[in-house]
PDB file of N, CA, C and O in Angstrom:
ATOM      1  N   MET A   1     -82.389-103.875-119.416  1.00  0.00           N
ATOM      2  CA  MET A   1     -81.365-103.151-119.643  1.00  0.00           C
ATOM      3  C   MET A   1     -82.018-101.665-120.247  1.00  0.00           C
ATOM      4  O   MET A   1     -82.828-101.562-121.168  1.00  0.00           O
ATOM      5  N   ARG A   2     -81.575-100.858-119.657  1.00  0.00           N
ATOM      6  CA  ARG A   2     -82.163 -99.299-119.809  1.00  0.00           C
ATOM      7  C   ARG A   2     -81.547 -98.719-121.132  1.00  0.00           C
ATOM      8  O   ARG A   2     -80.379 -98.407-120.897  1.00  0.00           O
ATOM      9  N   LYS A   3     -81.875 -98.469-122.373  1.00  0.00           N
ATOM     10  CA  LYS A   3     -81.292 -98.106-123.314  1.00  0.00           C
ATOM     11  C   LYS A   3     -80.987 -96.571-123.334  1.00  0.00           C
ATOM     12  O   LYS A   3     -81.861 -95.800-122.939  1.00  0.00           O
ATOM     13  N   SER A   4     -79.767 -96.087-123.785  1.00  0.00           N
ATOM     14  CA  SER A   4     -79.490 -94.835-123.660  1.00  0.00           C
ATOM     15  C   SER A   4     -80.547 -93.725-124.752  1.00  0.00           C
ATOM     16  O   SER A   4     -80.940 -94.043-125.875  1.00  0.00           O
ATOM     17  N   LEU A   5     -80.786 -92.624-124.165  1.00  0.00           N
ATOM     18  CA  LEU A   5     -81.402 -91.671-125.112  1.00  0.00           C
ATOM     19  C   LEU A   5     -80.386 -90.923-126.258  1.00  0.00           C
ATOM     20  O   LEU A   5     -79.289 -90.526-125.864  1.00  0.00           O
ATOM     21  N   PRO A   6     -80.759 -90.746-127.634  1.00  0.00           N
ATOM     22  CA  PRO A   6     -80.091 -90.213-128.225  1.00  0.00           C
ATOM     23  C   PRO A   6     -79.594 -88.728-127.957  1.00  0.00           C
ATOM     24  O   PRO A   6     -80.387 -87.863-127.586  1.00  0.00           O
ATOM     25  N   ASP A   7     -78.152 -88.457-128.178  1.00  0.00           N
ATOM     26  CA  ASP A   7     -77.918 -87.043-127.635  1.00  0.00           C
ATOM     27  C   ASP A   7     -78.564 -85.989-128.712  1.00  0.00           C
ATOM     28  O   ASP A   7     -78.360 -85.860-129.919  1.00  0.00           O
ATOM     29  N   LEU A   8     -79.511 -85.211-127.710  1.00  0.00           N
ATOM     30  CA  LEU A   8     -80.266 -84.321-128.621  1.00  0.00           C
ATOM     31  C   LEU A   8     -80.015 -82.749-128.298  1.00  0.00           C
ATOM     32  O   LEU A   8     -80.790 -81.830-128.562  1.00  0.00           O
ATOM     33  N   SER A   9     -78.811 -82.664-127.696  1.00  0.00           N
ATOM     34  CA  SER A   9     -78.081 -81.538-127.106  1.00  0.00           C
ATOM     35  C   SER A   9     -78.173 -80.232-128.032  1.00  0.00           C
ATOM     36  O   SER A   9     -78.436 -79.114-127.591  1.00  0.00           O
ATOM     37  N   ALA A  10     -77.903 -80.548-129.466  1.00  0.00           N
ATOM     38  CA  ALA A  10     -78.057 -79.598-130.392  1.00  0.00           C
ATOM     39  C   ALA A  10     -79.426 -78.881-130.703  1.00  0.00           C
ATOM     40  O   ALA A  10     -79.532 -77.905-131.445  1.00  0.00           O
ATOM     41  N   TYR A  11     -80.443 -79.489-130.044  1.00  0.00           N
ATOM     42  CA  TYR A  11     -81.129 -78.602-130.143  1.00  0.00           C
ATOM     43  C   TYR A  11     -82.099 -77.820-128.651  1.00  0.00           C
ATOM     44  O   TYR A  11     -83.272 -77.596-128.351  1.00  0.00           O
ATOM     45  N   ALA A  12     -80.700 -77.629-128.052  1.00  0.00           N
ATOM     46  CA  ALA A  12     -80.887 -76.795-126.672  1.00  0.00           C
ATOM     47  C   ALA A  12     -80.679 -75.471-127.025  1.00  0.00           C
ATOM     48  O   ALA A  12     -79.640 -74.956-126.612  1.00  0.00           O
ATOM     49  N   GLN A  13     -81.815 -74.472-128.033  1.00  0.00           N
ATOM     50  CA  GLN A  13     -81.548 -73.299-128.497  1.00  0.00           C
ATOM     51  C   GLN A  13     -83.047 -72.589-128.784  1.00  0.00           C
ATOM     52  O   GLN A  13     -83.952 -72.957-129.534  1.00  0.00           O
ATOM     53  N   THR A  14     -82.959 -71.543-127.979  1.00  0.00           N
ATOM     54  CA  THR A  14     -84.529 -71.034-128.317  1.00  0.00           C
ATOM     55  C   THR A  14     -84.773 -70.680-129.490  1.00  0.00           C
ATOM     56  O   THR A  14     -83.858 -70.154-130.123  1.00  0.00           O
ATOM     57  N   GLY A  15     -85.996 -70.855-130.077  1.00  0.00           N
ATOM     58  CA  GLY A  15     -86.796 -70.887-131.256  1.00  0.00           C
ATOM     59  C   GLY A  15     -86.599 -72.134-132.072  1.00  0.00           C
ATOM     60  O   GLY A  15     -87.024 -72.082-133.226  1.00  0.00           O
ATOM     61  N   ILE A  16     -85.994 -73.311-131.646  1.00  0.00           N
ATOM     62  CA  ILE A  16     -86.338 -74.536-132.065  1.00  0.00           C
ATOM     63  C   ILE A  16     -87.701 -75.305-132.334  1.00  0.00           C
ATOM     64  O   ILE A  16     -88.395 -75.519-131.341  1.00  0.00           O
ATOM     65  N   ARG A  17     -88.140 -75.725-133.515  1.00  0.00           N
ATOM     66  CA  ARG A  17     -89.320 -76.356-133.439  1.00  0.00           C
ATOM     67  C   ARG A  17     -88.982 -77.876-133.739  1.00  0.00           C
ATOM     68  O   ARG A  17     -88.206 -78.225-134.629  1.00  0.00           O
ATOM     69  N   LEU A  18     -89.672 -78.758-132.872  1.00  0.00           N
ATOM     70  CA  LEU A  18     -89.379 -80.272-133.246  1.00  0.00           C
ATOM     71  C   LEU A  18     -90.421 -80.665-133.745  1.00  0.00           C
ATOM     72  O   LEU A  18     -91.487 -80.292-133.255  1.00  0.00           O
ATOM     73  N   ASN A  19     -90.395 -81.502-134.826  1.00  0.00           N
ATOM     74  CA  ASN A  19     -91.550 -82.331-135.160  1.00  0.00           C
ATOM     75  C   ASN A  19     -91.550 -83.875-134.778  1.00  0.00           C
ATOM     76  O   ASN A  19     -90.647 -84.672-135.032  1.00  0.00           O
ATOM     77  N   LEU A  20     -92.722 -84.133-134.128  1.00  0.00           N
ATOM     78  CA  LEU A  20     -92.559 -85.455-133.505  1.00  0.00           C
ATOM     79  C   LEU A  20     -93.490 -86.298-134.117  1.00  0.00           C
ATOM     80  O   LEU A  20     -94.258 -85.813-134.947  1.00  0.00           O
ATOM     81  N   ARG A  21     -93.541 -87.466-133.842  1.00  0.00           N
ATOM     82  CA  ARG A  21     -94.410 -88.651-134.233  1.00  0.00           C
ATOM     83  C   ARG A  21     -94.251 -89.546-132.824  1.00  0.00           C
ATOM     84  O   ARG A  21     -93.249 -90.237-132.641  1.00  0.00           O
ATOM     85  N   VAL A  22     -95.521 -89.451-131.687  1.00  0.00           N
ATOM     86  CA  VAL A  22     -95.563 -89.905-130.812  1.00  0.00           C
ATOM     87  C   VAL A  22     -96.245 -91.442-130.837  1.00  0.00           C
ATOM     88  O   VAL A  22     -96.995 -91.755-131.761  1.00  0.00           O
ATOM     89  N   THR A  23     -96.009 -92.132-130.029  1.00  0.00           N
ATOM     90  CA  THR A  23     -96.620 -93.724-129.763  1.00  0.00           C
ATOM     91  C   THR A  23     -96.594 -93.969-128.309  1.00  0.00           C
ATOM     92  O   THR A  23     -95.695 -94.400-127.587  1.00  0.00           O
ATOM     93  N   PRO A  24     -97.929 -93.546-128.029  1.00  0.00           N
ATOM     94  CA  PRO A  24     -97.884 -93.920-126.547  1.00  0.00           C
ATOM     95  C   PRO A  24     -98.285 -95.723-126.163  1.00  0.00           C
ATOM     96  O   PRO A  24     -98.724 -96.496-127.014  1.00  0.00           O
ATOM     97  N   LYS A  25     -98.084 -95.999-125.100  1.00  0.00           N
ATOM     98  CA  LYS A  25     -98.355 -97.245-124.600  1.00  0.00           C
ATOM     99  C   LYS A  25     -97.369 -98.044-125.280  1.00  0.00           C
ATOM    100  O   LYS A  25     -97.667 -99.131-125.774  1.00  0.00           O
ATOM    101  N   ALA A  26     -96.326 -97.609-125.324  1.00  0.00           N
ATOM    102  CA  ALA A  26     -95.213 -98.287-126.037  1.00  0.00           C
ATOM    103  C   ALA A  26     -94.526 -99.582-124.956  1.00  0.00           C
ATOM    104  O   ALA A  26     -94.945 -99.547-123.799  1.00  0.00           O
ATOM    105  N   ALA A  27     -93.675-100.508-125.247  1.00  0.00           N
ATOM    106  CA  ALA A  27     -93.083-101.332-124.575  1.00  0.00           C
ATOM    107  C   ALA A  27     -92.054-100.466-123.309  1.00  0.00           C
ATOM    108  O   ALA A  27     -91.827-100.657-122.115  1.00  0.00           O
ATOM    109  N   GLN A  28     -91.706 -99.649-124.138  1.00  0.00           N
ATOM    110  CA  GLN A  28     -90.250 -98.811-123.366  1.00  0.00           C
ATOM    111  C   GLN A  28     -90.380 -97.304-123.854  1.00  0.00           C
ATOM    112  O   GLN A  28     -90.867 -96.901-124.910  1.00  0.00           O
ATOM    113  N   ASN A  29     -89.812 -96.569-122.803  1.00  0.00           N
ATOM    114  CA  ASN A  29     -89.371 -95.210-123.490  1.00  0.00           C
ATOM    115  C   ASN A  29     -88.194 -95.101-124.187  1.00  0.00           C
ATOM    116  O   ASN A  29     -87.069 -95.407-123.794  1.00  0.00           O
ATOM    117  N   ARG A  30     -88.599 -94.539-125.492  1.00  0.00           N
ATOM    118  CA  ARG A  30     -87.240 -94.308-126.276  1.00  0.00           C
ATOM    119  C   ARG A  30     -87.547 -93.110-127.460  1.00  0.00           C
ATOM    120  O   ARG A  30     -88.640 -92.542-127.470  1.00  0.00           O
ATOM    121  N   ILE A  31     -86.666 -92.837-128.285  1.00  0.00           N
ATOM    122  CA  ILE A  31     -86.577 -91.681-129.213  1.00  0.00           C
ATOM    123  C   ILE A  31     -85.751 -92.131-129.939  1.00  0.00           C
ATOM    124  O   ILE A  31     -84.705 -92.645-129.545  1.00  0.00           O
ATOM    125  N   VAL A  32     -86.125 -91.995-131.224  1.00  0.00           N
ATOM    126  CA  VAL A  32     -85.484 -92.598-132.897  1.00  0.00           C
ATOM    127  C   VAL A  32     -85.432 -91.547-133.524  1.00  0.00           C
ATOM    128  O   VAL A  32     -86.449 -90.925-133.833  1.00  0.00           O
ATOM    129  N   VAL A  33     -84.137 -91.135-133.845  1.00  0.00           N
ATOM    130  CA  VAL A  33     -84.267 -89.962-134.678  1.00  0.00           C
ATOM    131  C   VAL A  33     -84.478 -90.068-136.390  1.00  0.00           C
ATOM    132  O   VAL A  33     -83.660 -90.891-136.802  1.00  0.00           O
ATOM    133  N   GLU A  34     -85.058 -89.675-137.184  1.00  0.00           N
ATOM    134  CA  GLU A  34     -85.173 -90.018-138.359  1.00  0.00           C
ATOM    135  C   GLU A  34     -84.855 -88.594-139.132  1.00  0.00           C
ATOM    136  O   GLU A  34     -84.733 -87.566-138.466  1.00  0.00           O
ATOM    137  N   GLU A  35     -84.727 -88.585-140.581  1.00  0.00           N
ATOM    138  CA  GLU A  35     -84.809 -87.186-141.170  1.00  0.00           C
ATOM    139  C   GLU A  35     -85.307 -86.197-140.850  1.00  0.00           C
ATOM    140  O   GLU A  35     -84.710 -85.128-140.728  1.00  0.00           O
ATOM    141  N   ASP A  36     -86.596 -86.402-140.644  1.00  0.00           N
ATOM    142  CA  ASP A  36     -87.337 -84.721-140.577  1.00  0.00           C
ATOM    143  C   ASP A  36     -88.332 -84.801-139.212  1.00  0.00           C
ATOM    144  O   ASP A  36     -89.208 -83.982-138.935  1.00  0.00           O
ATOM    145  N   LEU A  37     -87.994 -85.913-138.492  1.00  0.00           N
ATOM    146  CA  LEU A  37     -88.906 -85.980-137.267  1.00  0.00           C
ATOM    147  C   LEU A  37     -88.152 -86.949-136.202  1.00  0.00           C
ATOM    148  O   LEU A  37     -87.303 -87.789-136.503  1.00  0.00           O
ATOM    149  N   LEU A  38     -88.543 -86.716-135.142  1.00  0.00           N
ATOM    150  CA  LEU A  38     -88.173 -87.500-133.830  1.00  0.00           C
ATOM    151  C   LEU A  38     -89.637 -88.775-133.671  1.00  0.00           C
ATOM    152  O   LEU A  38     -90.824 -88.476-133.544  1.00  0.00           O
ATOM    153  N   ARG A  39     -89.170 -89.877-133.718  1.00  0.00           N
ATOM    154  CA  ARG A  39     -90.065 -90.706-133.047  1.00  0.00           C
ATOM    155  C   ARG A  39     -89.953 -90.946-131.784  1.00  0.00           C
ATOM    156  O   ARG A  39     -88.909 -91.451-131.372  1.00  0.00           O
ATOM    157  N   VAL A  40     -90.864 -90.674-131.024  1.00  0.00           N
ATOM    158  CA  VAL A  40     -90.969 -90.827-129.453  1.00  0.00           C
ATOM    159  C   VAL A  40     -92.266 -91.815-129.049  1.00  0.00           C
ATOM    160  O   VAL A  40     -93.441 -91.638-129.373  1.00  0.00           O
ATOM    161  N   TYR A  41     -91.720 -92.877-128.267  1.00  0.00           N
ATOM    162  CA  TYR A  41     -92.306 -93.629-127.716  1.00  0.00           C
ATOM    163  C   TYR A  41     -92.286 -93.661-126.204  1.00  0.00           C
ATOM    164  O   TYR A  41     -91.228 -93.508-125.593  1.00  0.00           O
ATOM    165  N   VAL A  42     -93.417 -93.852-125.603  1.00  0.00           N
ATOM    166  CA  VAL A  42     -93.745 -93.745-124.177  1.00  0.00           C
ATOM    167  C   VAL A  42     -94.708 -94.270-123.520  1.00  0.00           C
ATOM    168  O   VAL A  42     -95.921 -94.169-123.701  1.00  0.00           O
ATOM    169  N   THR A  43     -94.008 -94.950-122.594  1.00  0.00           N
ATOM    170  CA  THR A  43     -95.040 -96.092-121.804  1.00  0.00           C
ATOM    171  C   THR A  43     -96.235 -95.499-121.423  1.00  0.00           C
ATOM    172  O   THR A  43     -97.211 -96.249-121.472  1.00  0.00           O
ATOM    173  N   GLN A  44     -96.452 -94.219-121.010  1.00  0.00           N
ATOM    174  CA  GLN A  44     -97.789 -93.758-120.532  1.00  0.00           C
ATOM    175  C   GLN A  44     -99.224 -93.928-121.289  1.00  0.00           C
ATOM    176  O   GLN A  44     -99.029 -93.721-122.487  1.00  0.00           O
ATOM    177  N   ALA A  45    -100.100 -94.121-121.126  1.00  0.00           N
ATOM    178  CA  ALA A  45    -101.256 -94.126-122.229  1.00  0.00           C
ATOM    179  C   ALA A  45    -101.715 -92.587-122.198  1.00  0.00           C
ATOM    180  O   ALA A  45    -101.407 -91.806-121.297  1.00  0.00           O
ATOM    181  N   PRO A  46    -102.700 -92.188-123.607  1.00  0.00           N
ATOM    182  CA  PRO A  46    -102.752 -90.694-123.970  1.00  0.00           C
ATOM    183  C   PRO A  46    -104.191 -90.326-123.067  1.00  0.00           C
ATOM    184  O   PRO A  46    -105.251 -90.057-123.633  1.00  0.00           O
ATOM    185  N   ASP A  47    -104.002 -90.371-121.281  1.00  0.00           N
ATOM    186  CA  ASP A  47    -104.873 -90.286-120.743  1.00  0.00           C
ATOM    187  C   ASP A  47    -104.748 -88.979-120.147  1.00  0.00           C
ATOM    188  O   ASP A  47    -103.659 -88.838-119.591  1.00  0.00           O
ATOM    189  N   SER A  48    -105.538 -87.944-120.080  1.00  0.00           N
ATOM    190  CA  SER A  48    -105.638 -86.715-119.208  1.00  0.00           C
ATOM    191  C   SER A  48    -103.866 -86.060-119.611  1.00  0.00           C
ATOM    192  O   SER A  48    -103.093 -85.488-118.842  1.00  0.00           O
ATOM    193  N   GLY A  49    -103.709 -86.343-120.768  1.00  0.00           N
ATOM    194  CA  GLY A  49    -102.489 -85.562-120.903  1.00  0.00           C
ATOM    195  C   GLY A  49    -101.029 -86.299-120.592  1.00  0.00           C
ATOM    196  O   GLY A  49     -99.893 -85.909-120.862  1.00  0.00           O
ATOM    197  N   LYS A  50    -101.472 -87.484-119.938  1.00  0.00           N
ATOM    198  CA  LYS A  50     -99.973 -88.232-119.235  1.00  0.00           C
ATOM    199  C   LYS A  50     -99.182 -88.403-120.540  1.00  0.00           C
ATOM    200  O   LYS A  50     -98.034 -87.968-120.454  1.00  0.00           O
ATOM    201  N   ALA A  51     -99.506 -88.912-121.683  1.00  0.00           N
ATOM    202  CA  ALA A  51     -98.597 -89.110-122.586  1.00  0.00           C
ATOM    203  C   ALA A  51     -97.672 -88.050-123.042  1.00  0.00           C
ATOM    204  O   ALA A  51     -96.458 -88.115-123.231  1.00  0.00           O
ATOM    205  N   ASN A  52     -98.680 -86.834-123.212  1.00  0.00           N
ATOM    206  CA  ASN A  52     -97.627 -85.702-123.379  1.00  0.00           C
ATOM    207  C   ASN A  52     -96.535 -84.933-122.241  1.00  0.00           C
ATOM    208  O   ASN A  52     -95.616 -84.173-122.548  1.00  0.00           O
ATOM    209  N   ARG A  53     -96.880 -85.315-121.020  1.00  0.00           N
ATOM    210  CA  ARG A  53     -95.920 -84.918-119.976  1.00  0.00           C
ATOM    211  C   ARG A  53     -94.943 -86.198-120.164  1.00  0.00           C
ATOM    212  O   ARG A  53     -93.782 -85.919-119.860  1.00  0.00           O
ATOM    213  N   ALA A  54     -95.075 -87.114-120.458  1.00  0.00           N
ATOM    214  CA  ALA A  54     -94.206 -88.194-120.708  1.00  0.00           C
ATOM    215  C   ALA A  54     -93.232 -87.722-121.822  1.00  0.00           C
ATOM    216  O   ALA A  54     -92.018 -87.658-121.624  1.00  0.00           O
ATOM    217  N   VAL A  55     -93.862 -87.367-123.098  1.00  0.00           N
ATOM    218  CA  VAL A  55     -93.099 -87.040-123.877  1.00  0.00           C
ATOM    219  C   VAL A  55     -91.976 -86.088-123.878  1.00  0.00           C
ATOM    220  O   VAL A  55     -90.832 -86.181-124.322  1.00  0.00           O
ATOM    221  N   LEU A  56     -92.610 -85.140-123.258  1.00  0.00           N
ATOM    222  CA  LEU A  56     -92.021 -83.793-122.698  1.00  0.00           C
ATOM    223  C   LEU A  56     -90.777 -84.351-122.068  1.00  0.00           C
ATOM    224  O   LEU A  56     -89.677 -84.445-122.612  1.00  0.00           O
ATOM    225  N   LYS A  57     -91.063 -84.670-120.981  1.00  0.00           N
ATOM    226  CA  LYS A  57     -89.927 -85.197-119.632  1.00  0.00           C
ATOM    227  C   LYS A  57     -88.690 -85.888-120.410  1.00  0.00           C
ATOM    228  O   LYS A  57     -87.502 -85.637-120.210  1.00  0.00           O
ATOM    229  N   LEU A  58     -89.262 -86.886-121.416  1.00  0.00           N
ATOM    230  CA  LEU A  58     -88.192 -87.992-122.012  1.00  0.00           C
ATOM    231  C   LEU A  58     -87.214 -87.038-122.965  1.00  0.00           C
ATOM    232  O   LEU A  58     -86.000 -87.204-123.084  1.00  0.00           O
ATOM    233  N   LEU A  59     -87.928 -86.100-123.556  1.00  0.00           N
ATOM    234  CA  LEU A  59     -87.683 -85.301-124.906  1.00  0.00           C
ATOM    235  C   LEU A  59     -86.339 -84.189-124.068  1.00  0.00           C
ATOM    236  O   LEU A  59     -85.198 -83.954-124.465  1.00  0.00           O
ATOM    237  N   ALA A  60     -87.022 -83.719-122.872  1.00  0.00           N
ATOM    238  CA  ALA A  60     -86.037 -82.823-121.944  1.00  0.00           C
ATOM    239  C   ALA A  60     -84.849 -83.389-121.644  1.00  0.00           C
ATOM    240  O   ALA A  60     -83.730 -82.899-121.794  1.00  0.00           O
ATOM    241  N   GLN A  61     -85.224 -84.711-121.106  1.00  0.00           N
ATOM    242  CA  GLN A  61     -83.750 -85.604-121.016  1.00  0.00           C
ATOM    243  C   GLN A  61     -82.726 -85.601-121.709  1.00  0.00           C
ATOM    244  O   GLN A  61     -81.594 -85.324-121.312  1.00  0.00           O
ATOM    245  N   ALA A  62     -83.166 -86.020-123.196  1.00  0.00           N
ATOM    246  CA  ALA A  62     -82.554 -86.004-124.058  1.00  0.00           C
ATOM    247  C   ALA A  62     -81.683 -85.108-124.774  1.00  0.00           C
ATOM    248  O   ALA A  62     -80.619 -85.384-125.328  1.00  0.00           O
ATOM    249  N   ILE A  63     -82.385 -83.789-124.674  1.00  0.00           N
ATOM    250  CA  ILE A  63     -81.888 -82.638-124.862  1.00  0.00           C
ATOM    251  C   ILE A  63     -80.906 -81.947-123.803  1.00  0.00           C
ATOM    252  O   ILE A  63     -80.043 -81.112-124.072  1.00  0.00           O
ATOM    253  N   GLY A  64     -81.251 -82.526-122.407  1.00  0.00           N
ATOM    254  CA  GLY A  64     -80.445 -82.030-121.509  1.00  0.00           C
ATOM    255  C   GLY A  64     -80.910 -80.647-120.758  1.00  0.00           C
ATOM    256  O   GLY A  64     -80.122 -79.828-120.286  1.00  0.00           O
ATOM    257  N   ILE A  65     -82.138 -80.556-120.740  1.00  0.00           N
ATOM    258  CA  ILE A  65     -82.632 -78.980-120.496  1.00  0.00           C
ATOM    259  C   ILE A  65     -83.922 -79.675-119.447  1.00  0.00           C
ATOM    260  O   ILE A  65     -84.225 -80.861-119.320  1.00  0.00           O
ATOM    261  N   ALA A  66     -84.469 -78.563-118.838  1.00  0.00           N
ATOM    262  CA  ALA A  66     -85.691 -78.922-117.952  1.00  0.00           C
ATOM    263  C   ALA A  66     -86.879 -78.826-118.639  1.00  0.00           C
ATOM    264  O   ALA A  66     -87.055 -77.839-119.354  1.00  0.00           O
ATOM    265  N   PRO A  67     -87.804 -79.753-118.543  1.00  0.00           N
ATOM    266  CA  PRO A  67     -89.125 -79.864-119.469  1.00  0.00           C
ATOM    267  C   PRO A  67     -89.721 -78.834-119.286  1.00  0.00           C
ATOM    268  O   PRO A  67     -90.622 -78.723-120.117  1.00  0.00           O
ATOM    269  N   SER A  68     -89.645 -77.637-118.292  1.00  0.00           N
ATOM    270  CA  SER A  68     -90.348 -76.624-118.388  1.00  0.00           C
ATOM    271  C   SER A  68     -90.058 -75.633-119.917  1.00  0.00           C
ATOM    272  O   SER A  68     -90.941 -74.935-120.417  1.00  0.00           O
ATOM    273  N   CYS A  69     -88.792 -75.752-120.423  1.00  0.00           N
ATOM    274  CA  CYS A  69     -88.231 -75.179-121.208  1.00  0.00           C
ATOM    275  C   CYS A  69     -88.885 -75.822-122.846  1.00  0.00           C
ATOM    276  O   CYS A  69     -88.545 -75.449-123.969  1.00  0.00           O
ATOM    277  N   LEU A  70     -89.606 -76.573-122.580  1.00  0.00           N
ATOM    278  CA  LEU A  70     -90.257 -77.371-123.814  1.00  0.00           C
ATOM    279  C   LEU A  70     -91.762 -76.764-123.709  1.00  0.00           C
ATOM    280  O   LEU A  70     -92.277 -76.490-122.626  1.00  0.00           O
ATOM    281  N   THR A  71     -92.398 -76.589-124.952  1.00  0.00           N
ATOM    282  CA  THR A  71     -93.785 -76.000-125.063  1.00  0.00           C
ATOM    283  C   THR A  71     -94.356 -76.707-126.018  1.00  0.00           C
ATOM    284  O   THR A  71     -93.747 -76.660-127.087  1.00  0.00           O
ATOM    285  N   LEU A  72     -95.665 -77.579-125.996  1.00  0.00           N
ATOM    286  CA  LEU A  72     -96.297 -78.246-127.005  1.00  0.00           C
ATOM    287  C   LEU A  72     -97.106 -77.164-127.671  1.00  0.00           C
ATOM    288  O   LEU A  72     -98.075 -76.636-127.126  1.00  0.00           O
ATOM    289  N   ILE A  73     -96.640 -76.840-128.947  1.00  0.00           N
ATOM    290  CA  ILE A  73     -96.981 -76.099-129.974  1.00  0.00           C
ATOM    291  C   ILE A  73     -98.225 -76.470-130.612  1.00  0.00           C
ATOM    292  O   ILE A  73     -99.194 -75.714-130.538  1.00  0.00           O
ATOM    293  N   ARG A  74     -98.275 -77.488-131.187  1.00  0.00           N
ATOM    294  CA  ARG A  74     -99.271 -78.261-131.519  1.00  0.00           C
ATOM    295  C   ARG A  74     -99.443 -79.761-131.698  1.00  0.00           C
ATOM    296  O   ARG A  74     -98.514 -80.553-131.858  1.00  0.00           O
ATOM    297  N   GLY A  75    -100.709 -80.055-131.654  1.00  0.00           N
ATOM    298  CA  GLY A  75    -100.958 -81.776-131.149  1.00  0.00           C
ATOM    299  C   GLY A  75    -101.113 -82.130-130.074  1.00  0.00           C
ATOM    300  O   GLY A  75    -100.646 -83.202-129.691  1.00  0.00           O
ATOM    301  N   GLU A  76    -101.715 -81.440-129.399  1.00  0.00           N
ATOM    302  CA  GLU A  76    -102.456 -81.857-127.919  1.00  0.00           C
ATOM    303  C   GLU A  76    -103.173 -83.296-127.867  1.00  0.00           C
ATOM    304  O   GLU A  76    -103.052 -84.088-126.933  1.00  0.00           O
ATOM    305  N   THR A  77    -103.837 -83.474-128.872  1.00  0.00           N
ATOM    306  CA  THR A  77    -104.619 -84.622-129.069  1.00  0.00           C
ATOM    307  C   THR A  77    -104.199 -85.339-129.964  1.00  0.00           C
ATOM    308  O   THR A  77    -104.943 -86.319-129.971  1.00  0.00           O
ATOM    309  N   ASP A  78    -103.321 -85.462-130.861  1.00  0.00           N
ATOM    310  CA  ASP A  78    -102.721 -85.829-132.246  1.00  0.00           C
ATOM    311  C   ASP A  78    -101.445 -86.544-131.929  1.00  0.00           C
ATOM    312  O   ASP A  78    -100.616 -86.215-131.081  1.00  0.00           O
ATOM    313  N   ARG A  79    -101.412 -87.513-132.691  1.00  0.00           N
ATOM    314  CA  ARG A  79     -99.688 -88.344-132.746  1.00  0.00           C
ATOM    315  C   ARG A  79     -98.893 -87.523-133.380  1.00  0.00           C
ATOM    316  O   ARG A  79     -97.706 -87.628-133.073  1.00  0.00           O
ATOM    317  N   ASN A  80     -99.178 -86.707-134.198  1.00  0.00           N
ATOM    318  CA  ASN A  80     -98.086 -85.502-134.878  1.00  0.00           C
ATOM    319  C   ASN A  80     -98.068 -84.264-133.940  1.00  0.00           C
ATOM    320  O   ASN A  80     -99.133 -83.685-133.729  1.00  0.00           O
ATOM    321  N   LYS A  81     -96.914 -83.823-133.362  1.00  0.00           N
ATOM    322  CA  LYS A  81     -96.838 -82.874-132.707  1.00  0.00           C
ATOM    323  C   LYS A  81     -95.560 -82.227-132.976  1.00  0.00           C
ATOM    324  O   LYS A  81     -94.562 -82.728-133.493  1.00  0.00           O
ATOM    325  N   VAL A  82     -95.764 -80.869-132.488  1.00  0.00           N
ATOM    326  CA  VAL A  82     -94.709 -79.869-132.854  1.00  0.00           C
ATOM    327  C   VAL A  82     -94.406 -79.379-131.342  1.00  0.00           C
ATOM    328  O   VAL A  82     -95.414 -79.068-130.709  1.00  0.00           O
ATOM    329  N   VAL A  83     -93.162 -79.263-130.667  1.00  0.00           N
ATOM    330  CA  VAL A  83     -92.971 -78.781-129.843  1.00  0.00           C
ATOM    331  C   VAL A  83     -91.842 -77.833-129.882  1.00  0.00           C
ATOM    332  O   VAL A  83     -90.874 -78.028-130.618  1.00  0.00           O
ATOM    333  N   GLY A  84     -91.959 -76.675-129.002  1.00  0.00           N
ATOM    334  CA  GLY A  84     -90.745 -75.800-129.232  1.00  0.00           C
ATOM    335  C   GLY A  84     -89.784 -75.508-128.076  1.00  0.00           C
ATOM    336  O   GLY A  84     -90.154 -75.659-126.911  1.00  0.00           O
ATOM    337  N   VAL A  85     -88.784 -75.170-128.330  1.00  0.00           N
ATOM    338  CA  VAL A  85     -87.680 -75.112-127.210  1.00  0.00           C
ATOM    339  C   VAL A  85     -87.462 -73.567-126.698  1.00  0.00           C
ATOM    340  O   VAL A  85     -87.023 -72.905-127.638  1.00  0.00           O
ATOM    341  N   ASN A  86     -87.575 -73.032-125.890  1.00  0.00           N
ATOM    342  CA  ASN A  86     -87.404 -71.823-125.176  1.00  0.00           C
ATOM    343  C   ASN A  86     -86.247 -71.935-123.881  1.00  0.00           C
ATOM    344  O   ASN A  86     -86.516 -72.639-122.907  1.00  0.00           O
ATOM    345  N   MET A  87     -85.172 -71.314-123.948  1.00  0.00           N
ATOM    346  CA  MET A  87     -84.149 -71.481-123.027  1.00  0.00           C
ATOM    347  C   MET A  87     -84.485 -70.293-122.165  1.00  0.00           C
ATOM    348  O   MET A  87     -84.112 -70.200-120.996  1.00  0.00           O
ATOM    349  N   GLY A  88     -85.048 -69.589-122.655  1.00  0.00           N
ATOM    350  CA  GLY A  88     -85.176 -68.113-121.682  1.00  0.00           C
ATOM    351  C   GLY A  88     -86.071 -68.361-120.477  1.00  0.00           C
ATOM    352  O   GLY A  88     -86.288 -67.455-119.672  1.00  0.00           O
TER     353      GLY A  88
END
């Protein structure tokens, strides 16, 4: 059974920065909302940016925007990432 993603539509605003803690090679894709960050679990391995692309795609689905509206600002090779939202 596929778990539904949390509704993150409140983040669909230009200028929002999201602090993420990413776990690649997880059993399933999911997002857990915590007080000061989002824990993002993706099944992709951190190989040639595959996990990063999977994170942006999953996050975009939860927010309800296109993945192209999200930019990885910091943490390309780190588990701790900052993603920016640009609706323009």
